[in-house]
N, C-alpha and C positions, 0 to 999 in steps of 0.2 A: 502493498499500500504506498502510494508514496503521500507529500502532503497536502494537494490538495484534495485527497480523497479522503482525507483523514479531517479535513476542515469541510468538507460537505457532509461526511455522516454524523460530526459536530452537530452542524448546522442543522441537520434533518432531524436527530432528536433532538434539539430545543425546537424547535418548530412546532414537533409533536406536542412535544409537553405543554406549548404553549396555547397549541388545539384543544388540549385536554382540560387546560384550566378554563380556558374560557368556556369550553363545553358545559365544564361543570358551574359557573356562572351560571351561564343561560337556562340549562337547569333548577339549580336553587332558585332561578327568578320566574322561572315557567311555572314552578311547586306554589310558589306563593301568590302568584296571580293568579293560580286556579283555586288555590283556597279562597281567595276572596270572592270567585264568581260564583263557587258552592255558595258560601255564604249569600250569598244576593240570591239565588238560586232557593235559597230555603225560605227567606226572609218572602218573596214572592211567593211558595207554595201556602203560606198560611193564608186561607182565608175564610172570614167566616161567611157560614149560609146564614139564609133565614129566609120565613116566610109572611105576608102578607096576611092578616090575622084584619076578616072586619070588625070594626069595633062599632059602628054604629051604622046606619044605611046609607050616607054618605061618606064615611072617615076608614080608611084600613088602613093599622099598625103593624109595623115594624118588630116583628120577634124577637130582634136582638138588641135595640134600641129602645123602639117604643114609638119611634117616630111618625106620627100620621101625614099621611095625603089623602086628596081624593080618592076612593072606590075608582072612581071611571078610571084612573093614572095606573090602577095597580099592573094592567097587563102592559103598558107602555116602560115602565121603570121596571128593569133585570137588577137592579142595585140601588140600594137603598139610597136616598141621596145625602142622607145623614151620615150612615155610620160603614159604609161602603159595600157591604153585608150580600152574598150574591143570592139572588132570588130564583133561579133556576132549579 
């Protein structure tokens, strides 16, 4: 092995070590980002469900928060305008 081959071999090893270090850093960053994304998804999964309960001739109340709306609009509201409960 001549000097040029030795230098090239050392340079190759340094390049590989640097590439591995960069890969580990990127991999750690990706894990951190993935954890944040999963945390956001878990927050989105929490959906309160309710139903419209007819309280009088003209009013219906949300079973989750008790907010009342006119009964004629219950079919138009898929979510409670007050608490956001899913009424489907």
